[in-house]
Backbone as a ProteinNet text record, in pm:
[ID]
protein_1_A
[PRIMARY]
MPRYFFNIMTANGPIDDPEGTELDDLGQARIEAIADARALMSTAMREGRTIFGRSIEICD
[TERTIARY]
-3.1	-129.4	-234.3	-345.1	-467.4	-530.2	-576.8	-650.1	-790.2	-868.6	-1036.1	-1090.5	-1183.6	-1275.1	-1418.6	-1455	-1571.5	-1670.4	-1743.5	-1824.3	-1975.2	-2022.7	-2147.5	-2268.4	-2350	-2461.1	-2570.7	-2622.3	-2752.1	-2843.9	-2962.7	-3066.2	-3024.3	-2937.2	-2898.4	-2788.6	-2726.1	-2583.4	-2486.2	-2381.1	-2272.3	-2198.1	-2148.3	-2030.7	-1911.6	-1821.9	-1722.5	-1599.8	-1528.9	-1410.8	-1295.1	-1241.2	-1121.9	-991.3	-973.8	-839.3	-844.2	-946.8	-933.7	-847.4	-834.3	-772	-711.7	-585.9	-509	-547.1	-580.8	-622.5	-554.3	-571.7	-501.4	-581.1	-722.3	-822.4	-947	-1047	-1176.4	-1256.8	-1192.6	-1264.4	-1235.5	-1123.7	-1092.5	-1155.5	-1190.2	-1263.6	-1405.5	-1465.1	-1607	-1613	-1504.5	-1518.5	-1529.6	-1422	-1417.8	-1548.9	-1612.7	-1735.7	-1834.8	-1849	-1943.4	-1925.6	-1796.2	-1747.8	-1787.2	-1785.4	-1798.6	-1956.1	-2025.3	-2168.5	-2222.1	-2176.7	-2232.6	-2183.8	-2076.4	-2031.6	-2132	-2166.2	-2241	-2386	-2454.3	-2572.5	-2589	-2476.2	-2452.5	-2453.5	-2384.3	-2374.1	-2507	-2568.8	-2696.4	-2802.4	-2808.5	-2903.5	-2881.8	-2768.4	-2724.6	-2770.1	-2763.7	-2792.1	-2931	-3018.9	-3149.2	-3188.3	-3080.1	-3103	-3135.1	-3194.1	-3213	-3130.3	-3052.4	-2993.2	-3040.8	-3173.4	-3221.1	-3213.9	-3196.9	-3169.6	-3020.5	-2949.6	-2795.6	-2723.2	-2623.9	-2521.8	-2380.6	-2318	-2145.2	-2118.9	-2059.6	-2000.5	-1855.3	-1797.2	-1663	-1609.9	-1505.2	-1454.4	-1304.3	-1233.6	-1082.7	-1011.9
5761.5	5720.9	5836.9	5783.4	5859	5938.4	6069	6134.4	6144.9	6111.7	6097.3	6224.2	6287.8	6389.2	6319.3	6354.5	6301.9	6422.6	6465.9	6576.1	6539.9	6603.6	6575.2	6643.4	6569.8	6630.1	6654.5	6769.9	6821.2	6902.4	6906.1	6984.9	7130.1	7189.7	7323.5	7321.3	7222	7224.1	7135.8	7127.5	7034.9	7091.9	7011.1	7062.8	7005.8	7074.4	7013.4	6975.4	6870.1	6814.2	6894.7	6986.3	7061.1	6986	6887.3	6819.9	6683.6	6616.9	6477.5	6392.2	6259.3	6150.8	6066.7	6041.6	5947.7	5809.5	5728.5	5597.4	5510.5	5389	5293.5	5295.3	5291.8	5263.4	5316.7	5302.2	5355.6	5228.7	5128.4	5041.5	5079	5126.1	5182.3	5314.3	5399.3	5506.7	5466.5	5390.8	5339.5	5288.4	5202.9	5182.1	5313.3	5402.9	5534.8	5593.6	5604.1	5685.1	5607.6	5498	5420.5	5463.5	5440.1	5476.5	5626.2	5731.3	5856.8	5887.5	5810.4	5808.5	5770.9	5653.7	5619.7	5702.7	5762.4	5857	5989.1	6029.2	6132.4	6118.2	5991.3	5950.1	5935.1	5885.2	5869	6016.4	6099.5	6230.6	6308	6291.5	6347.1	6290.7	6169.8	6103.8	6147	6156.3	6193.9	6350.2	6430.9	6581.5	6604.3	6487.1	6518.8	6577.4	6578.3	6614.8	6523.6	6532	6446.8	6471.9	6382.5	6411.6	6343.4	6315.3	6219	6296.3	6211.9	6272.9	6329	6312.7	6342.9	6227.4	6263.3	6142.1	6186.1	6103.4	6141	6107.7	6187.6	6197.7	6173.9	6055	6047.5	6095.2	6176.8	6237.7	6215.1	6205.2	6200.1	6312.8
20419.9	20474.1	20436.4	20382.8	20364.5	20473.9	20460.5	20559.4	20521.7	20618.6	20591	20705	20623.3	20705.4	20737.8	20851.9	20902.6	20915.9	20839.2	20832.1	20886.2	20963.3	21030	20931.9	20884.2	20785.1	20877.3	20903.1	20973.6	20858.3	20925.9	20843.1	20804.9	20890	20884.9	20785	20745.6	20678.4	20731.3	20653.1	20714	20842.8	20921	21023	20975.2	20921.3	20846.5	20978.2	20949.9	21005.8	20959.7	21013.6	20956.3	20979.7	21056.7	21092.1	21008.6	21018.6	20958.2	21048.4	20994.2	21082.7	20959.2	20991.3	20899	20928.4	20842.6	20856.4	20720.5	20765.6	20656.3	20526.3	20519.9	20425.1	20469.2	20346.6	20397.4	20496.6	20497.1	20579.6	20729.1	20739.4	20891.7	20910.8	20800.6	20827.2	20849.3	20791.7	20817.8	20972.1	21010.5	21161.3	21250.6	21217.1	21295.4	21301.4	21192.2	21160	21250.4	21241.5	21333.9	21472.2	21542.4	21663.5	21683	21609.4	21624.2	21639.4	21546	21557.6	21702.3	21738.4	21866.1	21992.2	21978.3	22070.8	22070.3	21955.9	21949.4	22010.2	21942.6	22005.2	22156.6	22211.9	22372.3	22437.6	22377	22452.3	22429.2	22309.8	22300.3	22405.3	22410.1	22499.8	22648.6	22679.9	22832.7	22853.9	22744.4	22746.7	22721.7	22677	22642.1	22511.4	22433.9	22302.8	22197	22091.7	21957.7	21863.7	21787.7	21683.9	21543.4	21563.9	21448.8	21320.5	21213	21089	21043.9	21147.2	21107.4	21069.3	20983.7	20934.5	20930.3	20902.1	20892.9	20755.4	20689.1	20552.1	20568.8	20514.8	20523.3	20365.6	20387.4	20255.8	20272.9	20174.5	20172.7	20095.4
[MASK]
++++++++++++++++++++++++++++++++++++++++++++++++++++++++++++

């Protein structure tokens, strides 16, 4: 099973995912990235922070 890494790209450089996640395929990795992005946005909003301009890079 492939391992995918979800690095967060910021204006100050990437925040690397050192562990990654084993998933069936890139489609599942995309679903995971969307869920991660939603969780990050939700946390940032609750804490009064902005994370505009960030993105998630999927690597294998």
